[in-house]
C-alpha positions in Angstrom: 0.3 0.2 0.1 1.4 3.2 -1.0 0.9 6.2 2.2 1.1 9.8 2.0 1.1 11.2 5.4 0.8 14.5 7.5 3.9 16.6 8.3 5.5 15.2 11.6 6.4 17.9 14.5 9.3 20.1 12.9 7.8 19.7 9.5 6.3 22.4 7.3 2.8 21.7 6.4 -0.7 22.7 7.4 -1.8 19.2 8.6 1.2 18.8 10.6 1.5 18.4 14.6 -0.9 21.5 15.1 -3.9 21.1 17.2 -6.8 19.7 15.5 -8.9 23.0 16.4 -6.3 24.8 14.5 -5.9 22.8 11.2 -9.3 23.9 10.2 -9.5 25.4 6.6 -8.7 29.5 6.8 -9.8 31.8 4.3 -13.1 33.0 2.8 -15.9 30.2 2.9 -17.9 29.3 -0.4 -21.5 30.0 0.4 -22.1 25.8 0.2 -20.2 25.4 3.0 -23.2 25.1 5.5 -25.0 22.0 7.2 -28.3 21.4 6.1 -31.0 19.9 8.0 -34.3 17.2 7.6 -36.3 14.9 8.8 -33.4 12.0 7.3 -30.5 14.1 9.4 -27.6 16.6 9.1 -25.6 16.6 6.0 -22.1 19.0 4.8 -23.2 21.3 1.8 -26.0 23.3 1.2 -25.8 22.7 -2.8 -24.8 19.0 -2.0 -21.7 17.2 -1.5 -19.6 15.0 -3.8 -16.4 12.8 -3.9 -13.9 11.2 -6.1 -13.5 7.5 -6.0 -9.8 6.8 -8.0 -9.0 3.5 -8.8 -5.8 3.0 -10.1 -5.7 -0.9 -11.2 -2.3 -1.5 -9.8 -2.5 0.3 -6.7 -6.2 0.0 -5.7 -8.5 3.2 -4.7 -7.1 6.1 -3.0 -8.7 7.0 0.6 -8.5 9.7 2.4 -8.3 9.7 6.3 -10.4 12.7 7.7 -8.9 15.3 9.9 -10.0 14.4 13.4 -12.2 18.5 13.4 -14.2 17.2 10.0 -17.4 15.8 10.7 -16.8 11.8 11.6 -13.3 12.7 11.7 -10.5 10.2 11.8 -12.4 7.2 9.8 -11.1 6.8 6.0 -13.7 7.9 3.2 -13.1 9.7 -0.1 -11.8 13.7 -1.2 -14.7 15.3 -1.6 -16.6 18.1 0.4 -19.2 20.5 -0.8 -20.7 21.4 -3.9 -20.3 25.5 -4.9 -23.7 27.5 -6.0 -24.4 25.6 -10.2 -21.2 23.2 -9.6 -21.7 20.1 -11.3 -21.2 17.0 -9.1 -18.4 15.9 -11.5 -16.7 19.2 -11.5 -17.0 19.6 -7.7 -15.8 16.3 -7.3 -12.6 16.9 -9.2 -12.1 19.9 -7.6 -12.2 18.9 -4.4 -10.2 16.0 -5.3 -7.5 18.3 -6.6 -7.9 20.4 -3.3 -7.4 17.8 -0.8 -5.0 15.3 -2.4 -3.9 17.0 -5.3 -5.7 14.8 -7.6 -4.5 15.8 -11.1 -8.2 15.8 -13.1 -6.4 15.2 -16.4 -4.9 11.7 -15.2 -8.5 10.3 -14.5 -11.1 9.5 -16.6 -14.7 8.9 -15.1 -16.3 5.9 -15.1 -19.6 6.6 -13.3 -21.2 8.4 -11.0 -23.3 7.2 -7.7 -26.0 9.1 -6.5 -27.2 8.7 -2.5 -29.9 11.5 -2.2 -32.6 12.1 1.0 -34.8 14.5 -1.0 -33.1 17.5 0.2 -29.7 17.0 -0.2 -27.5 14.3 -2.4 -24.1 13.3 -2.1 -22.5 11.9 -5.2 -19.6 9.3 -5.6 -17.7 10.2 -9.0 -15.8 7.2 -9.8 -12.8 7.3 -11.9 -9.8 5.4 -13.0 -6.2 6.8 -13.5 -5.2 7.2 -17.0 -1.7 8.3 -15.7 -0.4 7.1 -12.4 -0.1 9.9 -9.9 1.4 10.5 -5.8 -1.9 12.1 -4.4 0.0 14.5 -1.9 -2.2 16.7 0.8 -2.6 19.4 -0.1 -4.8 20.6 2.7 -5.5 20.3 6.5 -8.7 18.4 5.9 -6.2 14.9 5.5 -4.4 13.3 8.2 -3.7 10.7 5.7 -3.8 9.3 1.9 -3.5 5.9 1.1 -3.5 3.7 -1.6 -5.3 0.4 -0.6 -6.1 -2.6 -2.8 -9.8 -3.2 -3.3 -9.7 -5.8 -1.0 -8.7 -4.2 1.8 -11.1 -0.9 1.8 -13.4 -2.6 4.1 -10.9 -3.5 6.9 -11.0 0.6 7.3 -12.7 2.4 9.8 -14.6 4.1 7.2 -16.6 6.8 7.1 -20.5 5.4 7.7 -21.2 7.1 4.8 -18.5 5.4 2.3 -18.9 2.5 4.1 -22.7 1.7 3.5 -22.1 2.3 -0.5 -18.5 0.6 -0.5 -20.2 -2.6 -1.3 -22.0 -1.7 -4.3 -19.1 0.7 -5.4 -17.1 -2.2 -5.3 -19.2 -4.4 -7.3 -19.6 -1.5 -10.0 -16.5 -1.0 -10.3 -15.7 -4.6 -10.5 -18.0 -5.3 -13.2 -16.5 -3.2 -15.8 -15.4 -4.4 -18.7 -11.5 -3.6 -19.8 -10.3 -1.1 -22.3 -11.1 2.7 -22.9 
């Protein structure tokens, strides 16, 4: 498994050894960065949210160890987050993956999407394959660690509950895809 970790004490990284309450992203917030609540629960992203599930056949799936200050912090999930107003889910997932894990959008090809919809909020998982291998890098304080995990080992991680519930179906769809472009 390939692993990228947050900086250790003495290294220069926002995600380093600062206390968790000081590692939240700084700067202006987008209007989409807000909670929505309803009869099915509370969810992040006023305009919905999206995440990128990147699969590299030789390495596995890119997972993000979520910052402790985030919702369900300390669990493993996908780089992703709140959509901007008017932003399409695929564009948002690619943007978030670039922001959080330095995933170059030109190095991946979108295969399919899967939408979780509670009526007043949606989460779109954008599933992509690598066209050109890349090394992820922690590029904002939302990740403790990034790790390529073989398909058969994903369920062994402590997964974000939403991702954990969707993983079996996503894995099945990913394995059922034909080879080639």
